[in-house]
OpenMM code with the backbone's topology and positions (N, CA, C; nanometers):
from openmm import Vec3, app, unit

residues = "UNK UNK UNK UNK UNK UNK UNK UNK UNK UNK UNK UNK UNK UNK UNK UNK UNK UNK UNK UNK UNK UNK UNK UNK UNK UNK UNK UNK UNK UNK UNK UNK UNK UNK UNK UNK UNK UNK UNK UNK UNK UNK UNK UNK UNK UNK UNK UNK UNK UNK UNK UNK UNK UNK UNK UNK UNK UNK UNK UNK UNK UNK UNK UNK UNK UNK UNK UNK UNK UNK UNK UNK UNK UNK UNK UNK UNK UNK UNK UNK UNK UNK UNK UNK UNK UNK UNK UNK UNK UNK UNK UNK UNK UNK UNK UNK UNK UNK UNK UNK UNK UNK UNK UNK UNK UNK UNK UNK UNK UNK UNK UNK UNK UNK UNK UNK UNK UNK UNK UNK UNK UNK UNK UNK UNK UNK UNK UNK UNK UNK UNK UNK UNK UNK UNK UNK UNK UNK UNK UNK UNK UNK UNK UNK UNK UNK UNK UNK UNK UNK UNK UNK UNK UNK UNK UNK UNK UNK UNK UNK UNK UNK UNK UNK UNK UNK UNK UNK UNK UNK UNK UNK UNK UNK UNK UNK UNK UNK UNK UNK".split()
positions = [
    Vec3(-2.3242, -5.0003, 3.2581),
    Vec3(-2.4519, -5.0555, 3.3008),
    Vec3(-2.4227, -5.1304, 3.4337),
    Vec3(-2.5017, -5.1079, 3.5376),
    Vec3(-2.4928, -5.1690, 3.6626),
    Vec3(-2.5405, -5.3175, 3.6695),
    Vec3(-2.4744, -5.3980, 3.7431),
    Vec3(-2.5376, -5.5296, 3.7613),
    Vec3(-2.6609, -5.5101, 3.8321),
    Vec3(-2.7555, -5.6098, 3.8240),
    Vec3(-2.8713, -5.5866, 3.8840),
    Vec3(-2.8779, -5.5822, 4.0357),
    Vec3(-2.7940, -5.6466, 4.1025),
    Vec3(-2.7893, -5.6301, 4.2471),
    Vec3(-2.7310, -5.4880, 4.2867),
    Vec3(-2.6342, -5.4378, 4.1989),
    Vec3(-2.5856, -5.3124, 4.2281),
    Vec3(-2.6839, -5.2018, 4.1984),
    Vec3(-2.7652, -5.2166, 4.0958),
    Vec3(-2.8741, -5.1220, 4.0588),
    Vec3(-2.9673, -5.1340, 4.1722),
    Vec3(-3.0126, -5.2433, 4.2171),
    Vec3(-3.0964, -5.2557, 4.3236),
    Vec3(-3.0630, -5.1755, 4.4526),
    Vec3(-2.9297, -5.1976, 4.4887),
    Vec3(-2.8732, -5.1164, 4.5978),
    Vec3(-2.8723, -4.9717, 4.5851),
    Vec3(-2.8434, -4.9323, 4.4753),
    Vec3(-2.8368, -4.7867, 4.4286),
    Vec3(-2.9718, -4.7348, 4.4384),
    Vec3(-3.0757, -4.8057, 4.3904),
    Vec3(-3.2211, -4.7638, 4.4125),
    Vec3(-3.2627, -4.7520, 4.5652),
    Vec3(-3.2180, -4.8498, 4.6336),
    Vec3(-3.2436, -4.8600, 4.7861),
    Vec3(-3.1869, -4.7292, 4.8506),
    Vec3(-3.0701, -4.6909, 4.8099),
    Vec3(-3.0044, -4.5796, 4.8642),
    Vec3(-3.0762, -4.4550, 4.8329),
    Vec3(-3.1268, -4.4384, 4.7086),
    Vec3(-3.2003, -4.3243, 4.6574),
    Vec3(-3.3276, -4.3143, 4.7186),
    Vec3(-3.4008, -4.4272, 4.7367),
    Vec3(-3.5313, -4.4264, 4.8177),
    Vec3(-3.5193, -4.3809, 4.9501),
    Vec3(-3.4099, -4.4299, 5.0201),
    Vec3(-3.3786, -4.3951, 5.1625),
    Vec3(-3.3434, -4.2599, 5.1705),
    Vec3(-3.2607, -4.1977, 5.0817),
    Vec3(-3.2263, -4.0649, 5.0836),
    Vec3(-3.3467, -3.9770, 5.0741),
    Vec3(-3.4379, -4.0098, 4.9729),
    Vec3(-3.5533, -3.9295, 4.9501),
    Vec3(-3.6398, -3.9288, 5.0726),
    Vec3(-3.6563, -4.0313, 5.1359),
    Vec3(-3.7334, -4.0471, 5.2679),
    Vec3(-3.6698, -3.9674, 5.3731),
    Vec3(-3.5464, -3.9836, 5.3928),
    Vec3(-3.4695, -3.9203, 5.5019),
    Vec3(-3.4740, -3.7701, 5.4776),
    Vec3(-3.4269, -3.7288, 5.3674),
    Vec3(-3.4187, -3.5843, 5.3324),
    Vec3(-3.5576, -3.5158, 5.3414),
    Vec3(-3.6659, -3.5815, 5.2951),
    Vec3(-3.7948, -3.5317, 5.3124),
    Vec3(-3.8412, -3.5130, 5.4570),
    Vec3(-3.7916, -3.6067, 5.5471),
    Vec3(-3.8316, -3.5943, 5.6937),
    Vec3(-3.7373, -3.4972, 5.7567),
    Vec3(-3.6118, -3.4929, 5.7263),
    Vec3(-3.5095, -3.4291, 5.8056),
    Vec3(-3.4300, -3.3015, 5.7394),
    Vec3(-3.4593, -3.3030, 5.6064),
    Vec3(-3.3899, -3.2050, 5.5360),
    Vec3(-3.2600, -3.2568, 5.4640),
    Vec3(-3.2125, -3.1871, 5.3655),
    Vec3(-3.0902, -3.2385, 5.2877),
    Vec3(-2.9663, -3.2405, 5.3657),
    Vec3(-2.9626, -3.1669, 5.4873),
    Vec3(-2.8473, -3.1779, 5.5737),
    Vec3(-2.8476, -3.2917, 5.6761),
    Vec3(-2.9447, -3.3862, 5.6680),
    Vec3(-2.9597, -3.4832, 5.7641),
    Vec3(-2.8306, -3.5783, 5.7538),
    Vec3(-2.7868, -3.6327, 5.8633),
    Vec3(-2.6732, -3.7190, 5.8622),
    Vec3(-2.6873, -3.8226, 5.7696),
    Vec3(-2.5864, -3.8538, 5.6847),
    Vec3(-2.5958, -3.9683, 5.5843),
    Vec3(-2.6001, -4.0937, 5.6575),
    Vec3(-2.5654, -4.1161, 5.7723),
    Vec3(-2.5785, -4.2332, 5.8540),
    Vec3(-2.7271, -4.2771, 5.8560),
    Vec3(-2.8058, -4.1723, 5.8523),
    Vec3(-2.9596, -4.2091, 5.8533),
    Vec3(-2.9975, -4.2626, 5.7162),
    Vec3(-2.9367, -4.2282, 5.6115),
    Vec3(-2.9694, -4.2789, 5.4820),
    Vec3(-2.9079, -4.4222, 5.4770),
    Vec3(-2.7848, -4.4390, 5.5311),
    Vec3(-2.7272, -4.5824, 5.5352),
    Vec3(-2.8173, -4.6814, 5.6111),
    Vec3(-2.8658, -4.6290, 5.7302),
    Vec3(-2.9456, -4.7269, 5.8114),
    Vec3(-3.0762, -4.7477, 5.7443),
    Vec3(-3.1449, -4.6510, 5.6913),
    Vec3(-3.2787, -4.6692, 5.6257),
    Vec3(-3.2634, -4.7672, 5.5019),
    Vec3(-3.1541, -4.7519, 5.4149),
    Vec3(-3.1272, -4.8324, 5.3047),
    Vec3(-3.0896, -4.9674, 5.3399),
    Vec3(-3.0306, -4.9932, 5.4509),
    Vec3(-2.9862, -5.1184, 5.4950),
    Vec3(-2.8531, -5.1633, 5.4259),
    Vec3(-2.7745, -5.0654, 5.3937),
    Vec3(-2.6452, -5.0862, 5.3293),
    Vec3(-2.5330, -5.0378, 5.4219),
    Vec3(-2.4070, -5.0703, 5.3930),
    Vec3(-2.2953, -5.0098, 5.4539),
    Vec3(-2.2564, -4.8823, 5.4098),
    Vec3(-2.1775, -4.8080, 5.4980),
    Vec3(-2.1414, -4.6749, 5.4578),
    Vec3(-2.0538, -4.6724, 5.3275),
    Vec3(-1.9646, -4.7808, 5.3119),
    Vec3(-1.8912, -4.7911, 5.1895),
    Vec3(-1.9684, -4.8081, 5.0701),
    Vec3(-2.0851, -4.8753, 5.0752),
    Vec3(-2.1670, -4.8869, 4.9580),
    Vec3(-2.2358, -4.7473, 4.9205),
    Vec3(-2.2724, -4.6769, 5.0263),
    Vec3(-2.3244, -4.5422, 4.9905),
    Vec3(-2.2197, -4.4637, 4.9167),
    Vec3(-2.0989, -4.4656, 4.9744),
    Vec3(-1.9844, -4.3744, 4.9073),
    Vec3(-1.9325, -4.4310, 4.7808),
    Vec3(-1.9507, -4.5562, 4.7476),
    Vec3(-1.9092, -4.6210, 4.6265),
    Vec3(-2.0123, -4.5680, 4.5248),
    Vec3(-2.1326, -4.5608, 4.5634),
    Vec3(-2.2388, -4.5135, 4.4637),
    Vec3(-2.2500, -4.3645, 4.4473),
    Vec3(-2.2253, -4.2887, 4.5598),
    Vec3(-2.2466, -4.1529, 4.5651),
    Vec3(-2.1213, -4.0923, 4.6487),
    Vec3(-2.0251, -4.0313, 4.5912),
    Vec3(-1.9044, -3.9903, 4.6588),
    Vec3(-1.9232, -3.8791, 4.7726),
    Vec3(-2.0418, -3.8021, 4.7494),
    Vec3(-2.0634, -3.7030, 4.8495),
    Vec3(-2.2242, -3.6730, 4.8531),
    Vec3(-2.2706, -3.5873, 4.9396),
    Vec3(-2.4067, -3.5444, 4.9432),
    Vec3(-2.4572, -3.4848, 4.8066),
    Vec3(-2.3784, -3.4048, 4.7591),
    Vec3(-2.4296, -3.3419, 4.6337),
    Vec3(-2.4534, -3.4458, 4.5244),
    Vec3(-2.3643, -3.5439, 4.5089),
    Vec3(-2.3851, -3.6490, 4.4092),
    Vec3(-2.5164, -3.7259, 4.4368),
    Vec3(-2.5383, -3.7420, 4.5625),
    Vec3(-2.6664, -3.8144, 4.6046),
    Vec3(-2.7846, -3.7352, 4.5657),
    Vec3(-2.7816, -3.6024, 4.6025),
    Vec3(-2.8947, -3.5160, 4.5679),
    Vec3(-2.9126, -3.5013, 4.4242),
    Vec3(-2.8056, -3.4846, 4.3450),
    Vec3(-2.8159, -3.4759, 4.2024),
    Vec3(-2.8661, -3.5970, 4.1346),
    Vec3(-2.8388, -3.7166, 4.2024),
    Vec3(-2.9025, -3.8442, 4.1584),
    Vec3(-3.0511, -3.8441, 4.1676),
    Vec3(-3.0977, -3.7939, 4.2876),
    Vec3(-3.2343, -3.7885, 4.3211),
    Vec3(-3.3043, -3.6736, 4.2319),
    Vec3(-3.2382, -3.5813, 4.1870),
    Vec3(-3.2964, -3.4805, 4.0809),
    Vec3(-3.2996, -3.5546, 3.9439),
    Vec3(-3.2070, -3.6227, 3.9147),
    Vec3(-3.1940, -3.7037, 3.7912),
    Vec3(-3.3094, -3.7898, 3.7846),
    Vec3(-3.3324, -3.8627, 3.8843),
    Vec3(-3.4350, -3.9653, 3.8881),
    Vec3(-3.5705, -3.9029, 3.8783),
    Vec3(-3.5923, -3.7902, 3.9415),
    Vec3(-3.7179, -3.7210, 3.9345),
    Vec3(-3.7485, -3.6743, 3.7978),
    Vec3(-3.6477, -3.6057, 3.7390),
    Vec3(-3.6615, -3.5596, 3.5953),
    Vec3(-3.6923, -3.6797, 3.5012),
    Vec3(-3.6072, -3.7832, 3.5163),
    Vec3(-3.6322, -3.8936, 3.4294),
    Vec3(-3.7713, -3.9597, 3.4454),
    Vec3(-3.8290, -3.9629, 3.5639),
    Vec3(-3.9710, -3.9975, 3.5882),
    Vec3(-4.0628, -3.9111, 3.5186),
    Vec3(-4.0415, -3.7898, 3.5261),
    Vec3(-4.1369, -3.6892, 3.4629),
    Vec3(-4.1216, -3.7120, 3.3080),
    Vec3(-3.9980, -3.7270, 3.2597),
    Vec3(-3.9902, -3.7455, 3.1145),
    Vec3(-4.0568, -3.8771, 3.0663),
    Vec3(-4.0545, -3.9688, 3.1467),
    Vec3(-4.1367, -4.0966, 3.1102),
    Vec3(-4.2825, -4.0755, 3.1144),
    Vec3(-4.3341, -3.9984, 3.2018),
    Vec3(-4.4714, -3.9751, 3.2030),
    Vec3(-4.5257, -3.8645, 3.1126),
    Vec3(-4.4444, -3.7739, 3.0706),
    Vec3(-4.4823, -3.6422, 2.9996),
    Vec3(-4.5591, -3.6726, 2.8712),
    Vec3(-4.5294, -3.7794, 2.7985),
    Vec3(-4.5933, -3.8120, 2.6705),
    Vec3(-4.7390, -3.8323, 2.6732),
    Vec3(-4.7794, -3.8761, 2.7934),
    Vec3(-4.9362, -3.9041, 2.8093),
    Vec3(-5.0157, -3.7985, 2.8745),
    Vec3(-4.9464, -3.6733, 2.9086),
    Vec3(-5.0082, -3.5796, 2.9897),
    Vec3(-5.0268, -3.4432, 2.9142),
    Vec3(-5.1413, -3.3783, 2.9372),
    Vec3(-5.1515, -3.2410, 2.8810),
    Vec3(-5.0804, -3.1464, 2.9625),
    Vec3(-5.0783, -3.0252, 2.9383),
    Vec3(-5.0110, -2.9177, 3.0157),
    Vec3(-5.0545, -2.9167, 3.1598),
    Vec3(-5.1813, -2.9272, 3.1780),
    Vec3(-5.2223, -2.9210, 3.3315),
    Vec3(-5.1948, -3.0502, 3.3975),
    Vec3(-5.2083, -3.1487, 3.3224),
    Vec3(-5.1658, -3.2883, 3.3931),
    Vec3(-5.0142, -3.2930, 3.4291),
    Vec3(-4.9365, -3.2386, 3.3399),
    Vec3(-4.7905, -3.2334, 3.3618),
    Vec3(-4.7578, -3.1433, 3.4822),
    Vec3(-4.8281, -3.0266, 3.4922),
    Vec3(-4.8094, -2.9312, 3.6004),
    Vec3(-4.8473, -3.0079, 3.7280),
    Vec3(-4.9581, -3.0901, 3.7282),
    Vec3(-5.0028, -3.1557, 3.8422),
    Vec3(-4.8920, -3.2629, 3.8889),
    Vec3(-4.8355, -3.3269, 3.7959),
    Vec3(-4.7331, -3.4322, 3.8296),
    Vec3(-4.6075, -3.3628, 3.8898),
    Vec3(-4.5719, -3.2441, 3.8360),
    Vec3(-4.4664, -3.1647, 3.8886),
    Vec3(-4.4876, -3.1344, 4.0349),
    Vec3(-4.6083, -3.0780, 4.0571),
    Vec3(-4.6528, -3.0329, 4.1869),
    Vec3(-4.6567, -3.1430, 4.2892),
    Vec3(-4.7042, -3.2679, 4.2531),
    Vec3(-4.7058, -3.3785, 4.3394),
    Vec3(-4.5644, -3.4333, 4.3664),
    Vec3(-4.4769, -3.4259, 4.2745),
    Vec3(-4.3430, -3.4673, 4.3047),
    Vec3(-4.2715, -3.3542, 4.4001),
    Vec3(-4.2917, -3.2403, 4.3846),
    Vec3(-4.2470, -3.1357, 4.4774),
    Vec3(-4.3034, -3.1576, 4.6096),
    Vec3(-4.4280, -3.1956, 4.6199),
    Vec3(-4.4995, -3.2236, 4.7572),
    Vec3(-4.4337, -3.3499, 4.8187),
    Vec3(-4.3947, -3.4522, 4.7325),
    Vec3(-4.3348, -3.5715, 4.7920),
    Vec3(-4.1958, -3.5539, 4.8379),
    Vec3(-4.1283, -3.4654, 4.7646),
    Vec3(-3.9726, -3.4463, 4.8080),
    Vec3(-3.9436, -3.3001, 4.8390),
    Vec3(-3.9892, -3.2494, 4.9364),
    Vec3(-3.9771, -3.1029, 4.9583),
    Vec3(-3.8162, -3.0702, 4.9717),
    Vec3(-3.7531, -3.1478, 5.0509),
    Vec3(-3.6080, -3.1132, 5.0746),
    Vec3(-3.5299, -3.1122, 4.9424),
    Vec3(-3.5590, -3.2070, 4.8650),
    Vec3(-3.4788, -3.2177, 4.7370),
    Vec3(-3.5162, -3.0967, 4.6469),
    Vec3(-3.6461, -3.0472, 4.6577),
    Vec3(-3.6811, -2.9310, 4.5755),
    Vec3(-3.6187, -2.8099, 4.6379),
    Vec3(-3.6092, -2.8022, 4.7631),
    Vec3(-3.5283, -2.6915, 4.8334),
    Vec3(-3.3912, -2.6922, 4.7879),
    Vec3(-3.3289, -2.7927, 4.7863),
    Vec3(-3.1847, -2.8108, 4.7404),
    Vec3(-3.1610, -2.7539, 4.6003),
    Vec3(-3.2564, -2.8025, 4.5167),
    Vec3(-3.2436, -2.7637, 4.3714),
    Vec3(-3.2681, -2.6154, 4.3559),
    Vec3(-3.3556, -2.5550, 4.4317),
    Vec3(-3.3814, -2.4075, 4.4287),
    Vec3(-3.2670, -2.3300, 4.4936),
    Vec3(-3.2004, -2.4009, 4.5882),
    Vec3(-3.0951, -2.3207, 4.6571),
    Vec3(-2.9579, -2.3223, 4.5819),
    Vec3(-2.9288, -2.4182, 4.5041),
    Vec3(-2.7978, -2.4188, 4.4321),
    Vec3(-2.7984, -2.2924, 4.3384),
    Vec3(-2.6812, -2.2549, 4.3058),
    Vec3(-2.6554, -2.1428, 4.2177),
    Vec3(-2.7210, -2.1657, 4.0930),
    Vec3(-2.7843, -2.0596, 4.0227),
    Vec3(-2.8389, -2.0860, 3.8866),
    Vec3(-2.7491, -2.1399, 3.7777),
    Vec3(-2.6171, -2.1126, 3.7992),
    Vec3(-2.5195, -2.1649, 3.7006),
    Vec3(-2.4716, -2.2991, 3.7268),
    Vec3(-2.5148, -2.3611, 3.8379),
    Vec3(-2.4781, -2.5070, 3.8763),
    Vec3(-2.5215, -2.5938, 3.7588),
    Vec3(-2.4251, -2.6742, 3.7143),
    Vec3(-2.4610, -2.7578, 3.6026),
    Vec3(-2.5883, -2.8437, 3.6155),
    Vec3(-2.6262, -2.8967, 3.7214),
    Vec3(-2.7481, -2.9741, 3.7476),
    Vec3(-2.8682, -2.8940, 3.7397),
    Vec3(-2.8570, -2.7737, 3.7962),
    Vec3(-2.9705, -2.6838, 3.8020),
    Vec3(-2.9985, -2.6355, 3.6521),
    Vec3(-2.8958, -2.5942, 3.5849),
    Vec3(-2.9245, -2.5414, 3.4461),
    Vec3(-2.9757, -2.6602, 3.3684),
    Vec3(-2.9198, -2.7887, 3.3805),
    Vec3(-2.9668, -2.8936, 3.3029),
    Vec3(-3.1142, -2.9328, 3.3352),
    Vec3(-3.1331, -2.9176, 3.4700),
    Vec3(-3.2727, -2.9459, 3.5150),
    Vec3(-3.3770, -2.8502, 3.4592),
    Vec3(-3.3407, -2.7202, 3.4560),
    Vec3(-3.4373, -2.6229, 3.4124),
    Vec3(-3.4614, -2.6468, 3.2508),
    Vec3(-3.3456, -2.6746, 3.1840),
    Vec3(-3.3602, -2.6911, 3.0463),
    Vec3(-3.4406, -2.8195, 3.0195),
    Vec3(-3.4214, -2.9220, 3.0932),
    Vec3(-3.4962, -3.0483, 3.0621),
    Vec3(-3.6446, -3.0160, 3.1012),
    Vec3(-3.6804, -2.9427, 3.1997),
    Vec3(-3.8152, -2.9104, 3.2486),
    Vec3(-3.8775, -2.8306, 3.1369),
    Vec3(-3.8038, -2.7443, 3.0878),
    Vec3(-3.8644, -2.6497, 2.9723),
    Vec3(-3.8903, -2.7440, 2.8501),
    Vec3(-3.7935, -2.8321, 2.8196),
    Vec3(-3.8255, -2.9300, 2.7061),
    Vec3(-3.9470, -3.0223, 2.7204),
    Vec3(-3.9593, -3.0557, 2.8542),
    Vec3(-4.0740, -3.1498, 2.8826),
    Vec3(-4.2111, -3.0781, 2.8534),
    Vec3(-4.2115, -2.9513, 2.8849),
    Vec3(-4.3363, -2.8845, 2.8654),
    Vec3(-4.3563, -2.8231, 2.7193),
    Vec3(-4.2634, -2.8398, 2.6362),
    Vec3(-4.2803, -2.7816, 2.5035),
    Vec3(-4.3954, -2.8300, 2.4275),
    Vec3(-4.4041, -2.9710, 2.4211),
    Vec3(-4.5199, -3.0336, 2.3415),
    Vec3(-4.6513, -3.0053, 2.4100),
    Vec3(-4.6625, -3.0403, 2.5384),
    Vec3(-4.7932, -3.0047, 2.5994),
    Vec3(-4.8263, -2.8613, 2.5909),
    Vec3(-4.7398, -2.7733, 2.5996),
    Vec3(-4.7671, -2.6305, 2.5967),
    Vec3(-4.8182, -2.6036, 2.4559),
    Vec3(-4.7400, -2.6506, 2.3567),
    Vec3(-4.7828, -2.6304, 2.2186),
    Vec3(-4.9213, -2.6679, 2.1802),
    Vec3(-4.9519, -2.7839, 2.2458),
    Vec3(-5.0874, -2.8452, 2.2266),
    Vec3(-5.1960, -2.7701, 2.2942),
    Vec3(-5.1600, -2.7077, 2.4048),
    Vec3(-5.2650, -2.6259, 2.4831),
    Vec3(-5.2849, -2.4945, 2.4118),
    Vec3(-5.1734, -2.4425, 2.3561),
    Vec3(-5.1754, -2.3175, 2.2793),
    Vec3(-5.2638, -2.3297, 2.1542),
    Vec3(-5.2297, -2.4503, 2.0853),
    Vec3(-5.3141, -2.4715, 1.9610),
    Vec3(-5.4530, -2.5049, 1.9889),
    Vec3(-5.4853, -2.5517, 2.0942),
    Vec3(-5.6219, -2.5983, 2.1363),
    Vec3(-5.6993, -2.4789, 2.2055),
    Vec3(-5.6263, -2.3663, 2.2405),
    Vec3(-5.6814, -2.2490, 2.3055),
    Vec3(-5.7170, -2.2797, 2.4540),
    Vec3(-5.6370, -2.3749, 2.5117),
    Vec3(-5.6615, -2.4184, 2.6499),
    Vec3(-5.5902, -2.3152, 2.7506),
    Vec3(-5.4917, -2.2461, 2.7027),
    Vec3(-5.4119, -2.1612, 2.7935),
    Vec3(-5.3923, -2.0285, 2.7187),
    Vec3(-5.3357, -1.9383, 2.8107),
    Vec3(-5.3104, -1.8042, 2.7477),
    Vec3(-5.2284, -1.8100, 2.6362),
    Vec3(-5.2441, -1.7136, 2.5436),
    Vec3(-5.1608, -1.7274, 2.4171),
    Vec3(-5.0196, -1.6707, 2.4305),
    Vec3(-4.9939, -1.6049, 2.5475),
    Vec3(-4.8565, -1.5571, 2.5700),
    Vec3(-4.7802, -1.6509, 2.6666),
    Vec3(-4.8201, -1.7622, 2.6875),
    Vec3(-4.7523, -1.8598, 2.7777),
    Vec3(-4.6307, -1.9185, 2.7061),
    Vec3(-4.5166, -1.9219, 2.7684),
    Vec3(-4.3983, -1.9734, 2.7045),
    Vec3(-4.3342, -2.0883, 2.7868),
    Vec3(-4.2501, -2.1649, 2.7430),
    Vec3(-4.1797, -2.2739, 2.8223),
    Vec3(-4.1151, -2.2233, 2.9437),
    Vec3(-4.0489, -2.1012, 2.9303),
    Vec3(-3.9791, -2.0443, 3.0467),
    Vec3(-4.0815, -2.0034, 3.1537),
    Vec3(-4.2012, -1.9657, 3.1084),
    Vec3(-4.3052, -1.9261, 3.2078),
    Vec3(-4.3460, -2.0527, 3.2868),
    Vec3(-4.3472, -2.1673, 3.2196),
    Vec3(-4.3980, -2.2878, 3.2941),
    Vec3(-4.2916, -2.3309, 3.3889),
    Vec3(-4.1567, -2.3131, 3.3587),
    Vec3(-4.0499, -2.3390, 3.4456),
    Vec3(-4.0645, -2.2514, 3.5696),
    Vec3(-4.0915, -2.1103, 3.5408),
    Vec3(-4.1200, -2.0308, 3.6464),
    Vec3(-4.2380, -2.0750, 3.7415),
    Vec3(-4.3448, -2.1293, 3.6718),
    Vec3(-4.4602, -2.1751, 3.7636),
    Vec3(-4.4205, -2.3054, 3.8474),
    Vec3(-4.3277, -2.3793, 3.7891),
    Vec3(-4.2794, -2.4928, 3.8719),
    Vec3(-4.1938, -2.4420, 3.9990),
    Vec3(-4.1111, -2.3372, 3.9663),
    Vec3(-4.0408, -2.2806, 4.0776),
    Vec3(-4.1354, -2.2181, 4.1950),
    Vec3(-4.2321, -2.1607, 4.1349),
    Vec3(-4.3332, -2.0950, 4.2337),
    Vec3(-4.3991, -2.2050, 4.3097),
    Vec3(-4.4351, -2.3154, 4.2566),
    Vec3(-4.4952, -2.4304, 4.3272),
    Vec3(-4.3862, -2.4787, 4.4343),
    Vec3(-4.2675, -2.4853, 4.4003),
    Vec3(-4.1667, -2.5340, 4.4814),
    Vec3(-4.1465, -2.4438, 4.6045),
    Vec3(-4.1684, -2.3208, 4.5843),
    Vec3(-4.1601, -2.2213, 4.7005),
    Vec3(-4.2788, -2.2292, 4.7869),
    Vec3(-4.3872, -2.2610, 4.7326),
    Vec3(-4.5173, -2.2551, 4.8011),
    Vec3(-4.5584, -2.3848, 4.8836),
    Vec3(-4.5090, -2.4964, 4.8408),
    Vec3(-4.5505, -2.6212, 4.9084),
    Vec3(-4.4734, -2.6534, 5.0324),
    Vec3(-4.5234, -2.6089, 5.1406),
    Vec3(-4.4494, -2.6195, 5.2600),
    Vec3(-4.5312, -2.6757, 5.3742),
    Vec3(-4.6066, -2.7612, 5.3563),
    Vec3(-4.6802, -2.8274, 5.4660),
    Vec3(-4.6080, -2.9209, 5.5522),
    Vec3(-4.6471, -2.9393, 5.6745),
    Vec3(-4.5681, -3.0280, 5.7706),
    Vec3(-4.5808, -3.1710, 5.7330),
    Vec3(-4.6731, -3.2210, 5.6654),
    Vec3(-4.6959, -3.3644, 5.6368),
    Vec3(-4.7112, -3.3787, 5.4959),
    Vec3(-4.6842, -3.4989, 5.4273),
    Vec3(-4.7094, -3.5163, 5.2955),
    Vec3(-4.8573, -3.4918, 5.2514),
    Vec3(-4.9412, -3.5271, 5.3366),
    Vec3(-5.0956, -3.5101, 5.2858),
    Vec3(-5.1190, -3.3592, 5.2891),
    Vec3(-5.0610, -3.2797, 5.3778),
    Vec3(-5.0797, -3.1325, 5.3750),
    Vec3(-5.0247, -3.0748, 5.2503),
    Vec3(-4.9031, -3.1219, 5.2151),
    Vec3(-4.8303, -3.0686, 5.0965),
    Vec3(-4.9135, -3.1088, 4.9744),
    Vec3(-4.9664, -3.2336, 4.9620),
    Vec3(-5.0477, -3.2707, 4.8509),
    Vec3(-5.1756, -3.1769, 4.8400),
    Vec3(-5.2421, -3.1502, 4.9546),
    Vec3(-5.3522, -3.0558, 4.9505),
    Vec3(-5.3180, -2.9208, 4.9121),
    Vec3(-5.2041, -2.8745, 4.9522),
    Vec3(-5.1496, -2.7491, 4.9069),
    Vec3(-5.1199, -2.7439, 4.7529),
    Vec3(-5.0628, -2.8508, 4.7151),
    Vec3(-5.0364, -2.8671, 4.5752),
    Vec3(-5.1596, -2.8527, 4.4917),
    Vec3(-5.2575, -2.9322, 4.5212),
    Vec3(-5.3826, -2.9310, 4.4432),
    Vec3(-5.4488, -2.7843, 4.4477),
    Vec3(-5.4454, -2.7216, 4.5632),
    Vec3(-5.5020, -2.5792, 4.5697),
    Vec3(-5.4155, -2.4879, 4.4861),
    Vec3(-5.2874, -2.4921, 4.5044),
    Vec3(-5.1977, -2.4134, 4.4129),
    Vec3(-5.2365, -2.4333, 4.2697),
    Vec3(-5.2488, -2.5580, 4.2306),
    Vec3(-5.2808, -2.6017, 4.0865),
    Vec3(-5.4138, -2.5268, 4.0451),
    Vec3(-5.5104, -2.5317, 4.1348),
    Vec3(-5.6335, -2.4697, 4.0961),
    Vec3(-5.6241, -2.3282, 4.0685),
    Vec3(-5.5420, -2.2661, 4.1541),
    Vec3(-5.5161, -2.1090, 4.1425),
    Vec3(-5.4316, -2.0829, 4.0134),
    Vec3(-5.3211, -2.1694, 3.9923),
    Vec3(-5.2489, -2.1384, 3.8673),
    Vec3(-5.3203, -2.1880, 3.7435),
    Vec3(-5.4063, -2.2798, 3.7454),
    Vec3(-5.4848, -2.3066, 3.6277),
    Vec3(-5.5697, -2.1962, 3.5833),
    Vec3(-5.6255, -2.1238, 3.6796),
    Vec3(-5.7030, -1.9986, 3.6495),
    Vec3(-5.6137, -1.8981, 3.5894),
    Vec3(-5.4987, -1.8890, 3.6316),
    Vec3(-5.4045, -1.7816, 3.5839),
    Vec3(-5.3593, -1.8140, 3.4378),
    Vec3(-5.3482, -1.9298, 3.4115),
    Vec3(-5.2777, -1.9646, 3.2818),
    Vec3(-5.3794, -2.0061, 3.1725),
    Vec3(-5.5079, -2.0376, 3.2228),
    Vec3(-5.6042, -2.0779, 3.1229),
    Vec3(-5.6341, -1.9597, 3.0253),
    Vec3(-5.6880, -1.9981, 2.9152),
    Vec3(-5.7243, -1.8944, 2.8070),
    Vec3(-5.8304, -1.8190, 2.8705),
    Vec3(-5.8374, -1.6813, 2.8457),
    Vec3(-5.9500, -1.5927, 2.8934),
    Vec3(-6.0739, -1.6595, 2.8411),
    Vec3(-6.1696, -1.6680, 2.9418),
    Vec3(-6.3019, -1.7133, 2.8962),
    Vec3(-6.3059, -1.8687, 2.8812),
    Vec3(-6.1851, -1.9323, 2.8764),
    Vec3(-6.1800, -2.0821, 2.8552),
    Vec3(-6.2134, -2.1443, 2.9939),
    Vec3(-6.2388, -2.2837, 2.9804),
    Vec3(-6.2573, -2.3517, 3.1080),
    Vec3(-6.1501, -2.4679, 3.1125),
    Vec3(-6.1171, -2.4888, 3.2408),
    Vec3(-6.0183, -2.6000, 3.2591),
    Vec3(-6.0583, -2.6677, 3.3892),
] * unit.nanometer
topology = app.Topology()
chain = topology.addChain("A")
for resn in residues:
    res = topology.addResidue(resn, chain)
    for name in ("N", "CA", "C"):
        topology.addAtom(name, app.Element.getBySymbol(name[0]), res)
């Protein structure tokens, strides 16, 4: 367990990395992250020994946030949250999509995402809100499709694209003749 001041600095670094990577890509100089976080270079490397550890921590934080929210969301609401997170952090999403499928964080992330969607998907299936053949792996595929599609130059453009993509996806996964 981190001390509260250490946890605060770690969160500052993650917030800074998310902003820097979203603006400049995951290959941006880590000095930009240090400057934005207002910490020393040694503090960055004490918390994250390399860029991969920093990006993995961002992925972990995003998944943990989704896991915290998932219990209150239906299938379509959870898809919307995923899309909005993708729109907010496009560089991190690109990194996650670019790592090899066997990379431990990528595999863990896909597994966690599939688990997140199991209960909302089961409820949607039971309630007739979605196609009867929809599976957790399909929902992970949909998330990957969203990650590939959301490419606007600004956060507002990416959010608008996310909402439009969700409208299109909802029509494709809704139960035939159903409404969503």
